[in-house]
C-alpha positions, -999 to +999 in steps of 0.1 A: -098-114+007-084-119-030-054-100-044-050-097-082-011-097-089-002-086-120+022-110-127+007-142-111-032-137-112-056-133-081-043-148-052-054-153-015-043-125+010-022-154+028+003-156+002+012-117+009+029-095+036+018-061+042+036-031+058+008-007+060+000+019+044+017+035+013+039+064+022+028+096+014+056+119-007+087+125+011+093+166+015+125+178+001+157+185+025+151+218+028+111+219+035+102+236+063+100+217+100+062+214+100+062+196+066+088+173+077+066+168+111+032+160+092+055+135+070+066+114+101+038+117+127+006+123+110-012+096+093-047+095+086-069+067+092-095+065+066-127+045+064-132+039+024-102+034+000-067+036+015-035+028-006-013-002+013+019-018+002+020-053-002+046-082-009+033-112-027+060-135-005+049-169-016+048-156-054+067-138-075+080-115-046+070-083-065+060-053-041+024-041-050+004-010-043-031-024-035-061+002-033-084-017-003-116-004+016-106-007+048-146-007+058-152-041+037-118-054+031-126-052-009-097-046-031-103-024-055-069-023-075-035-040-073-004-024-093+032-031-092+053-009-072+081-013-103+074-022-136 
């Protein structure tokens, strides 16, 4: 699998480390308990495009939000988490 790093160009996935799915938006402090339950415990297991967080550990060390197809491992896009 090849990941297009915005700073270093396209690189092999072995240069990166992932922490898995990009987290959903965090509920506000005064959100109902059901929103917090969903945020903490409920996750989708999609077949298709999925947002993940990766870090280019053997390169620029930039964190990336990678859109990857879970069926084929094809990377649709990668963007820096912070500009």
